[in-house]
C-alpha positions as CSV (number, residue, x, y, z in Angstrom):
1,M,14.0,39.4,-22.5
2,K,15.4,36.7,-20.2
3,K,18.5,36.8,-18.2
4,L,20.4,33.7,-17.2
5,I,22.2,34.1,-13.9
6,L,24.5,31.7,-12.1
7,I,24.1,31.6,-8.4
8,T,26.2,29.7,-5.9
9,F,24.8,29.0,-2.5
10,F,25.6,26.6,0.2
11,F,22.7,24.4,1.1
12,A,21.3,21.4,-0.6
13,V,23.0,21.9,-4.0
14,P,26.1,23.9,-4.8
15,K,25.0,25.6,-7.9
16,I,21.8,26.6,-9.6
17,F,20.9,28.5,-12.7
18,V,18.4,31.2,-12.1
19,A,16.2,32.7,-14.8
20,Q,14.0,35.8,-14.3
21,N,11.1,36.8,-16.4
22,N,10.1,40.5,-16.5
23,T,6.5,40.4,-15.6
24,S,4.0,42.6,-13.7
25,N,2.7,39.6,-11.8
26,K,5.2,39.0,-8.9
27,F,3.1,36.4,-7.2
28,P,1.7,33.8,-9.7
29,E,0.8,31.4,-6.9
30,H,-2.0,33.8,-5.8
31,Q,-4.1,32.7,-8.8
32,S,-3.2,29.0,-8.6
33,V,-4.9,26.0,-7.0
34,L,-2.0,25.6,-4.6
35,N,-2.5,25.4,-0.8
36,I,-1.7,28.5,1.2
37,P,0.8,27.2,3.8
38,F,-1.2,26.7,7.0
39,T,0.1,28.7,9.9
40,H,-2.2,30.1,12.6
41,Q,-0.7,33.6,12.3
42,T,-1.6,33.8,8.6
43,Y,-5.0,32.1,8.8
44,D,-6.2,34.1,11.8
45,E,-5.8,37.2,9.6
46,F,-7.7,35.5,6.8
47,S,-10.6,34.7,9.1
48,F,-11.4,38.4,9.4
49,Y,-12.0,38.7,5.6
50,F,-13.9,35.4,5.4
51,D,-16.1,36.4,8.3
52,N,-17.1,39.5,6.4
53,A,-17.9,37.6,3.2
54,E,-21.1,35.6,2.4
55,N,-21.1,31.9,2.0
56,T,-17.5,31.1,2.9
57,H,-16.2,27.8,4.3
58,T,-13.4,28.0,6.8
59,G,-13.7,24.6,8.5
60,F,-11.3,22.6,6.4
61,K,-7.7,23.7,5.9
62,P,-5.4,24.5,4.2
63,F,-7.2,26.9,1.8
64,L,-6.5,27.2,-1.9
65,Y,-5.0,30.5,-3.1
66,N,-7.6,31.0,-5.8
67,D,-10.4,30.6,-3.2
68,V,-8.9,33.1,-0.8
69,S,-8.1,35.6,-3.5
70,K,-11.9,36.0,-4.1
71,H,-12.1,37.6,-0.6
72,V,-8.6,38.9,0.2
73,D,-6.4,41.1,-1.9
74,L,-3.3,38.9,-1.6
75,D,-1.3,40.8,-4.1
76,G,-2.1,44.1,-2.4
77,Q,-1.2,42.7,1.1
78,K,2.3,41.8,-0.1
79,T,2.9,44.7,-2.5
80,V,2.4,47.3,0.2
81,L,5.3,45.6,2.1
82,L,7.8,45.5,-0.7
83,K,10.9,47.6,-0.4
84,N,12.2,49.8,-3.1
85,K,15.2,47.8,-4.2
86,N,17.0,48.0,-7.6
87,S,19.8,45.5,-7.2
88,W,19.2,41.8,-8.0
89,F,20.3,40.8,-4.5
90,G,18.2,43.4,-2.8
91,K,15.0,42.3,-4.6
92,K,15.6,38.6,-4.0
93,L,16.4,39.1,-0.3
94,W,13.5,41.5,0.6
95,N,10.8,41.0,-2.0
96,E,10.8,38.1,-4.5
97,H,11.1,34.4,-5.2
98,L,14.8,33.4,-5.7
99,F,14.0,31.8,-9.0
100,K,10.9,32.3,-11.2
101,I,9.9,31.4,-14.7
102,Q,6.5,32.6,-15.9
103,E,4.8,32.5,-19.2
104,E,1.2,32.9,-20.3
105,D,0.1,29.3,-19.6
106,Y,2.7,28.0,-17.1
107,W,5.0,29.1,-14.2
108,F,7.3,27.7,-11.6
109,T,9.4,29.0,-8.7
110,I,12.3,27.6,-6.6
111,N,13.1,29.0,-3.2
112,P,15.6,28.0,-0.5
113,V,13.9,27.5,2.9
114,F,15.6,28.0,6.2
115,D,14.8,27.5,9.8
116,L,17.9,28.5,11.8
117,Q,17.4,28.9,15.5
118,L,19.6,29.2,18.5
119,G,18.4,29.2,22.1
120,K,18.9,28.4,25.8
121,D,16.9,26.2,28.1
122,N,17.4,26.8,31.8
123,S,16.9,23.1,32.5
124,D,20.1,22.4,30.5
125,N,23.2,24.0,32.2
126,I,25.7,23.0,29.5
127,D,24.5,23.1,26.0
128,Y,22.4,25.5,23.8
129,T,19.3,24.5,21.9
130,Y,19.4,24.8,18.1
131,N,17.6,24.0,14.9
132,N,19.4,23.9,11.6
133,T,16.9,23.3,8.7
134,R,17.9,23.8,5.1
135,A,15.3,23.0,2.4
136,I,14.4,23.6,-1.1
137,Q,10.8,24.3,-2.2
138,I,9.6,23.9,-5.9
139,Q,6.2,25.1,-6.9
140,G,4.5,25.7,-10.2
141,G,1.4,25.6,-12.3
142,L,0.4,24.3,-15.8
143,G,-2.6,26.4,-16.9
144,K,-5.0,27.6,-14.3
145,K,-6.3,24.2,-13.3
146,F,-3.2,22.2,-12.3
147,S,-0.6,23.1,-9.7
148,F,2.2,21.2,-7.9
149,S,4.5,21.7,-4.9
150,S,7.4,19.8,-3.5
151,S,9.6,20.5,-0.5
152,F,12.6,18.6,1.0
153,Y,13.9,19.5,4.5
154,E,17.2,18.4,5.9
155,S,17.3,19.2,9.6
156,Q,19.3,18.8,12.8
157,G,18.0,20.0,16.1
158,R,18.3,20.0,19.9
159,F,15.4,21.4,21.8
160,A,14.3,22.2,25.4
161,Q,14.7,19.2,27.7
162,Y,11.0,18.4,27.9
163,I,10.8,18.2,24.1
164,N,14.0,16.0,23.9
165,D,12.4,13.7,26.5
166,F,9.2,13.4,24.3
167,I,11.3,12.7,21.2
168,R,13.2,9.8,22.9
169,A,10.1,8.4,24.7
170,N,8.3,8.1,21.4
171,N,10.9,6.2,19.5
172,P,9.7,4.5,16.3
173,L,11.1,1.3,14.9
174,G,14.8,1.7,14.0
175,A,15.1,5.3,15.1
176,A,16.1,7.4,18.1
177,G,12.8,9.2,18.4
178,T,10.0,11.2,16.9
179,V,10.3,14.9,16.5
180,P,6.8,16.3,17.2
181,G,5.0,17.3,14.0
182,R,7.9,16.3,11.8
183,G,8.9,12.6,12.0
184,K,11.5,10.0,12.5
185,A,14.9,11.1,13.9
186,K,18.3,9.6,14.5
187,N,20.9,10.7,17.0
188,F,23.0,13.6,16.1
189,K,26.2,14.6,18.0
190,D,25.7,15.3,21.7
191,G,22.0,15.0,22.5
192,G,20.7,16.2,19.1
193,F,18.6,14.7,16.4
194,D,18.8,14.5,12.6
195,Y,15.3,14.4,11.0
196,P,14.9,14.7,7.2
197,I,11.4,15.1,5.8
198,A,9.7,15.6,2.4
199,E,6.3,17.0,1.5
200,A,4.7,17.3,-1.9
201,Y,1.3,17.3,-3.6
202,L,-0.6,17.7,-6.9
203,S,-3.7,19.9,-7.0
204,Y,-6.2,19.8,-9.9
205,T,-9.4,21.8,-10.2
206,P,-11.3,20.7,-13.4
207,N,-14.2,23.1,-12.9
208,K,-15.9,25.3,-10.3
209,F,-17.2,22.4,-8.3
210,F,-14.2,20.1,-7.7
211,N,-10.6,20.1,-6.5
212,F,-8.6,16.9,-6.3
213,Q,-5.3,16.6,-4.4
214,F,-2.9,13.8,-3.9
215,G,0.2,14.3,-1.8
216,H,2.2,13.8,1.3
217,G,1.4,16.5,4.0
218,K,-1.2,17.5,6.6
219,N,-4.8,18.7,6.9
220,F,-6.8,20.5,9.6
221,I,-10.5,20.6,10.4
222,G,-12.0,23.5,12.5
223,D,-11.8,27.2,13.2
224,G,-9.8,27.0,16.4
225,Y,-6.2,26.9,17.5
226,R,-6.6,23.2,18.3
227,S,-8.8,20.7,16.6
228,M,-10.7,17.8,18.2
229,M,-11.5,16.4,14.7
230,L,-8.2,16.5,12.8
231,S,-5.2,18.7,13.6
232,D,-1.8,19.2,12.1
233,V,0.2,18.1,15.2
234,A,1.3,14.7,13.9
235,S,3.8,13.8,11.2
236,P,2.9,14.2,7.5
237,Y,1.2,11.3,5.7
238,P,0.1,10.3,2.2
239,Y,-3.4,11.5,1.4
240,L,-6.0,11.8,-1.3
241,K,-8.5,14.6,-1.0
242,I,-11.6,15.6,-3.0
243,S,-13.3,18.9,-2.3
244,T,-16.7,19.6,-3.7
245,K,-18.5,23.0,-3.6
246,F,-22.0,23.8,-4.7
247,W,-24.8,26.0,-3.5
248,K,-24.1,26.6,0.2
249,I,-22.3,23.3,0.6
250,K,-18.7,22.3,0.7
251,Y,-18.1,18.5,1.0
252,T,-14.6,17.2,1.6
253,N,-13.5,13.5,1.4
254,L,-10.0,12.7,2.8
255,W,-8.3,9.3,2.7
256,M,-5.1,9.0,4.7
257,W,-2.4,6.3,4.8
258,L,-0.8,6.1,8.3
259,D,1.8,4.2,10.2
260,D,1.9,2.6,13.7
261,V,5.6,2.9,14.4
262,R,5.7,1.4,17.9
263,P,8.6,-1.1,17.9
264,G,6.5,-3.8,19.6
265,V,4.0,-4.1,16.8
266,S,6.4,-4.4,13.8
267,V,6.4,-7.5,11.6
268,D,9.7,-8.4,9.8
269,N,11.0,-4.9,10.8
270,L,8.1,-3.2,9.0
271,S,5.6,-1.0,10.8
272,P,2.0,-2.0,10.2
273,R,-0.1,0.3,8.0
274,K,-3.4,1.8,9.0
275,Y,-5.9,3.9,7.2
276,V,-8.3,6.8,7.9
277,A,-11.2,7.9,5.8
278,I,-12.9,11.2,6.6
279,H,-16.1,13.0,5.4
280,H,-16.7,16.6,6.3
281,L,-19.8,18.4,5.2
282,S,-19.8,22.2,5.6
283,W,-23.2,24.0,5.3
284,N,-23.6,27.8,5.4
285,V,-27.1,28.0,6.9
286,N,-27.2,31.8,6.4
287,K,-24.8,34.7,6.4
288,R,-23.9,34.2,10.1
289,L,-24.2,30.5,10.8
290,N,-22.1,27.6,9.5
291,I,-22.6,24.0,10.6
292,G,-20.2,21.1,9.8
293,L,-20.7,17.3,10.1
294,F,-17.7,15.1,10.6
295,E,-17.2,11.4,10.2
296,A,-14.0,9.3,10.3
297,V,-13.2,5.6,10.4
298,I,-9.8,4.0,11.2
299,S,-9.1,0.6,9.7
300,R,-6.0,-1.5,9.3
301,Q,-4.5,-3.8,6.7
302,Q,-5.7,-7.3,7.0
303,N,-4.7,-10.3,4.9
304,N,-2.7,-7.9,2.6
305,R,-6.0,-6.3,1.4
306,G,-5.0,-2.8,2.0
307,F,-7.6,0.0,2.3
308,D,-11.1,-1.6,2.8
309,I,-12.9,-0.8,-0.5
310,N,-16.1,0.0,1.6
311,F,-14.4,3.1,3.0
312,F,-13.6,4.5,-0.5
313,N,-17.2,5.3,-1.0
314,P,-17.4,9.1,-0.8
315,V,-21.0,9.3,0.4
316,I,-21.5,6.2,2.6
317,F,-22.1,6.4,6.3
318,Y,-18.9,4.9,7.9
319,R,-20.5,4.2,11.2
320,A,-23.0,1.8,9.5
321,V,-20.2,0.1,7.6
322,E,-18.1,-0.4,10.8
323,F,-21.2,-1.9,12.6
324,T,-21.9,-4.2,9.7
325,R,-18.3,-5.5,9.4
326,G,-17.7,-5.7,13.2
327,S,-15.8,-3.6,15.7
328,E,-12.5,-5.3,14.9
329,A,-12.8,-4.0,11.3
330,G,-12.5,-0.3,12.2
331,N,-13.0,2.5,14.7
332,A,-15.5,5.2,13.9
333,L,-15.8,8.8,15.1
334,I,-18.6,11.3,14.4
335,G,-18.7,15.0,15.2
336,L,-20.4,18.3,14.8
337,N,-18.7,21.7,14.4
338,S,-20.2,25.2,14.1
339,K,-19.3,28.9,13.6
340,Y,-21.5,31.9,14.3
341,K,-20.6,35.5,13.3
342,F,-22.0,38.0,15.8
343,S,-20.5,40.9,13.9
344,K,-17.8,41.6,11.4
345,N,-15.2,41.4,14.2
346,V,-16.6,38.8,16.6
347,S,-17.3,35.2,16.0
348,A,-17.7,32.0,18.0
349,Y,-16.9,28.4,17.1
350,S,-17.3,24.9,18.5
351,Q,-16.6,21.2,18.0
352,F,-18.1,18.1,19.5
353,V,-16.6,14.7,18.7
354,L,-18.2,11.4,19.8
355,D,-16.0,8.3,19.9
356,E,-18.4,6.0,21.7
357,L,-21.7,6.4,23.5
358,T,-24.0,4.2,25.5
359,V,-27.2,6.2,25.7
360,G,-28.6,4.3,28.7
361,R,-25.5,5.0,30.7
362,F,-24.9,8.6,29.7
363,F,-27.2,10.3,32.3
364,D,-27.2,7.7,35.0
365,G,-24.3,9.3,36.9
366,S,-22.2,6.1,36.9
367,G,-19.3,7.6,34.9
368,Y,-19.4,4.8,32.4
369,W,-16.1,4.3,30.6
370,A,-17.5,4.0,27.1
371,N,-19.1,7.5,27.1
372,K,-16.1,8.9,25.2
373,F,-16.3,12.4,23.7
374,A,-14.3,15.6,23.2
375,L,-15.5,19.3,23.2
376,Q,-14.2,22.6,22.0
377,L,-15.6,26.2,22.6
378,G,-14.0,29.4,21.3
379,M,-14.3,33.0,20.3
380,K,-12.3,35.3,18.0
381,Y,-12.2,39.1,18.2
382,H,-10.6,41.0,15.2
383,N,-9.5,44.7,15.5
384,A,-10.1,44.3,19.2
385,F,-11.1,47.5,21.0
386,N,-11.0,49.4,17.7
387,I,-7.3,48.8,17.4
388,D,-6.4,47.8,13.8
389,N,-4.7,44.4,13.4
390,L,-5.1,43.5,17.1
391,Y,-6.5,39.9,17.2
392,L,-7.7,38.2,20.4
393,Q,-8.8,34.6,20.8
394,G,-10.0,32.4,23.6
395,E,-10.5,28.7,23.5
396,Y,-11.5,25.8,25.8
397,N,-10.9,22.1,25.0
398,M,-11.6,18.9,26.8
399,A,-11.5,15.1,26.1
400,R,-12.9,12.4,28.4
401,P,-10.6,9.5,29.4
402,Y,-10.1,6.8,26.7
403,T,-11.4,9.1,23.9
404,Y,-9.6,8.4,20.6
405,S,-8.3,5.0,21.8
406,H,-9.5,1.5,21.0
407,R,-9.3,-2.0,22.3
408,E,-6.8,-2.6,19.5
409,P,-4.2,0.2,19.8
410,I,-3.5,0.1,16.1
411,L,-7.1,1.4,15.5
412,N,-6.6,4.4,17.7
413,Y,-6.8,8.0,16.2
414,G,-3.1,8.5,16.0
415,Q,-0.2,8.6,13.5
416,F,3.5,8.0,14.0
417,N,3.3,7.9,17.9
418,Q,1.3,11.2,17.9
419,P,-2.4,12.0,18.2
420,L,-4.3,13.0,15.1
421,A,-6.6,15.4,17.1
422,H,-5.4,17.3,20.2
423,L,-1.8,16.7,21.0
424,W,-2.6,16.1,24.7
425,G,-4.4,13.0,23.7
426,S,-7.3,12.5,26.1
427,N,-8.3,12.9,29.8
428,F,-7.6,16.6,30.0
429,W,-9.1,20.1,29.9
430,E,-7.3,23.1,28.6
431,A,-7.9,26.9,28.2
432,I,-6.0,29.0,25.7
433,G,-5.7,32.8,25.3
434,I,-4.1,34.2,22.2
435,A,-3.2,37.8,21.2
436,R,-1.6,38.9,17.9
437,Y,-0.6,42.3,16.6
438,K,1.1,43.4,13.3
439,K,2.3,46.6,12.0
440,D,3.8,46.7,8.5
441,R,6.5,44.0,8.6
442,W,6.6,43.8,12.4
443,F,4.5,41.4,14.4
444,G,4.1,40.2,18.0
445,N,2.2,37.1,19.3
446,A,1.4,36.0,22.9
447,K,-0.2,32.7,23.8
448,L,-1.2,31.5,27.3
449,T,-2.2,27.9,28.0
450,V,-3.4,26.6,31.3
451,G,-4.9,23.1,31.8
452,K,-4.9,19.8,33.6
453,K,-4.3,16.3,32.4
454,G,-4.6,12.9,34.1
455,F,-1.5,10.8,33.4
456,D,-1.1,7.1,33.9
457,T,0.6,6.0,37.1
458,N,1.6,2.7,38.9
459,G,1.3,0.9,35.6
460,L,-2.4,1.5,35.2
461,N,-4.2,2.9,32.2
462,Y,-6.2,5.9,33.4
463,G,-7.3,6.9,29.9
464,G,-4.8,9.7,28.9
465,N,-2.6,7.6,26.5
466,I,-4.4,6.8,23.3
467,Y,-1.8,4.2,22.4
468,L,-3.0,1.9,25.2
469,S,-5.8,-0.6,24.9
470,N,-9.3,0.2,26.2
471,D,-9.4,-3.3,27.6
472,D,-6.8,-2.4,30.1
473,R,-8.9,0.4,31.7
474,I,-9.0,0.7,35.5
475,A,-12.8,0.1,35.7
476,D,-16.1,0.1,33.8
477,T,-17.7,2.8,36.0
478,G,-16.6,5.7,38.1
479,I,-14.5,7.1,35.2
480,D,-13.8,10.8,36.0
481,L,-12.1,13.5,34.0
482,L,-8.4,14.0,35.2
483,Q,-8.3,10.6,36.9
484,G,-4.8,9.2,37.5
485,N,-1.9,11.5,38.2
486,N,-3.6,14.9,38.0
487,T,-1.1,17.3,36.6
488,S,-1.3,21.1,36.2
489,I,0.2,22.6,33.1
490,F,1.0,26.2,32.5
491,I,2.7,27.5,29.3
492,A,3.3,31.1,28.2
493,D,4.6,31.5,24.7
494,L,5.8,35.0,23.5
495,K,7.1,35.8,20.1
496,A,8.1,38.9,18.2
497,G,9.7,39.4,14.9
498,Y,10.1,41.1,11.5
499,V,9.1,39.7,8.1
500,V,12.2,39.8,5.9
501,N,10.6,38.6,2.7
502,P,6.8,38.5,2.5
503,T,6.9,36.3,-0.7
504,T,8.4,33.4,1.2
505,N,7.3,34.5,4.7
506,L,10.9,34.6,5.9
507,Q,10.9,36.0,9.4
508,L,13.6,37.2,11.8
509,F,12.2,36.4,15.3
510,G,12.8,36.0,19.0
511,G,10.7,33.9,21.3
512,L,10.3,32.9,25.0
513,I,8.5,29.9,26.4
514,L,7.8,29.6,30.1
515,R,6.5,26.2,31.1
516,N,5.4,24.8,34.5
517,F,4.6,21.1,34.7
518,D,3.3,20.1,38.2
519,P,2.1,16.5,38.8
520,T,0.3,15.6,42.0
521,T,2.6,12.6,42.5
522,E,6.2,12.8,41.5
523,T,8.2,9.7,40.5
524,T,11.8,9.1,39.3
525,N,10.8,9.6,35.6
526,F,7.8,11.9,36.2
527,S,8.6,15.0,38.1
528,K,7.8,18.7,38.4
529,E,9.5,20.8,35.7
530,N,10.0,24.5,35.3
531,T,11.3,25.5,31.9
532,T,12.5,28.9,30.6
533,W,13.4,28.6,27.0
534,F,14.6,31.5,24.9
535,T,15.2,31.2,21.1
536,F,15.9,33.6,18.2
537,G,16.5,32.9,14.6
538,L,15.6,33.2,10.9
539,R,12.7,31.1,9.7
540,A,10.5,30.6,6.7
541,D,7.1,30.3,8.5
542,L,5.4,27.7,6.4
543,F,3.9,25.3,9.0
544,N,2.8,25.2,12.6
545,W,5.1,23.7,15.2
546,Y,3.5,22.9,18.5
547,F,5.7,22.8,21.7
548,D,2.8,23.6,24.1
549,F,2.4,20.2,25.8
C-alpha cells in the first residue's frame, strides 16, 4: 500500500509530493551500480575490508556500491545505527531517504542536501565565515544494470581569508573567482561568493566484465590522501569512463573534457577547451601486492577538430602517439603505483609519476630542468594498537620544479585554474599524518600537514606554478627542489561530529584549522600568515573539500 504525502520545505522548490513504499530494503542503492560518494573518511574505513579480501582493486575511485557490497556489509553497517523511530518525521530525519519509490525492477530516491556552516577566522576582525549550500539529489536504478544520479547545488559562502584570497587570485573569465574544488563564483554581498554547481552521471554494467559511465563529476587514482596521478581537488568536469575487470586485472579508461579559464587565453569570450585521456591498469600480483600502471595525455582543440581521435583508442600507448604527432600535439605523463599488505591491519602504498626525463642528465648531478617527476610514499594502520575503529595514516609527497607544466600552459595538467594532481602544484615536499576514530554515530578526525614549497618571486618562474610556461624557466641546470621563495607551511585540521542520518551521511560537526604560512621573503602581496579558523555546522558529507594549502 502506498501513501501519498505532501511536504512543504524551503529550499530549491516549495512543494514536493512524497511517496513511500513499504519494503524491507531500506537502502536500494547498495545493490546498484552507482558510485559511493568519495570521501576519505568513508573510504579509509572501506580500505580495511578490502585489504582483508583477495583480488581487490582500490586504486581507482569512486567505487561502485555493488563491488563494495561483495566485501562490506553495507546494509549491516547502517542498520546498526538506525534509531527506533515510529513517526514519519523521526524516520526521515534520523534513518531514511526523504522520498523513495521501490518496485521489483526499478527504484529512485530524492533527498535534500545541506551544507550549512558558520565560523570565525582570526585574520578577519569584522565578519564571520559561512557556507550556505542547499541542494537536491536524485538517484535511481532501472533493473540491476543501469543507475543514474543527479545533484544540483546552490551555494553562497565566505571563507577564511587565505581561501578568499585564493578564490580571487584564480578568477576565471567573466567571474569573481574560483572556489577550490567547486567552480566559478560571482561576488555575493560583502566579501562573499555565489557558486552554483551541478553533477550527474549515468552508470551501466552490461555484464561482470564492464562498467560504462558518462557524467559530470570527479575521479581519483591512488590509495593515499593525496594523488600525484589524478586527484579530486579541481572542479568537476565532463567525463567518459570504461572499467574492465577480468582475472586479476582491472583496466580503466577515462576521457575528460576540461577548460582553461584564464582570462588572457579566451577567444571571443570563450574559454579554450582541452582534453585528457587516461589509462590505468591495476594488477593484483598476489594476495598482498598490487601494481598499477598509469598513462595520461593532455591535448587541446585545434582547427575545431575536438578530441584527437588517436587518444580515443583504449589500448594504445599515448606516449608513442604524442611523440609521433609532435610535442605541440599533447603532453604525456606516465606513472607507477603500488600497494602492499603487510597484515590485515597494516599496508603501504606508493606512486611515482614521470612528466619528462632526460636519461643522460638524470644522474650527472647537474639538476637538469627537464627531469620532472613526482613521488608519494604512505602507510595505513587500521585498528591501531588493538583499538577498534582507530585509523592512522602517514604520507609523504613531493614534486620537482616544473612538473605537470608545459611550454604551452594550456597543455598543463590542470583544470579550471586548479591542478589535476596535488593541489600544491609542484616544487614542494609535504608530510601528512592522519588519525580517525568512530564510535557508533560519533566520530573524530585529526590531520597534521607540514611541508615546504618554492614560490615564484621577482617575476621569475621557479617551477611551482603549473600555469606558467616551461620556456620561462630560470635556467636549464641547477634546478633544485624548493628553489624560489622557500615557504614553510603548517596546517592542523581537527574535526569532530555526530552522524544525524547515516543514509544520507548528514553530519553535525565542529572543526578547527590552525595554519601557519611562513615565506623566507615577505612582499606586499606575499606575507606571513597565521590563521585560526573555527567552524561548526550541519553537512551532508558527500565529497572531499580541501583547505590544506
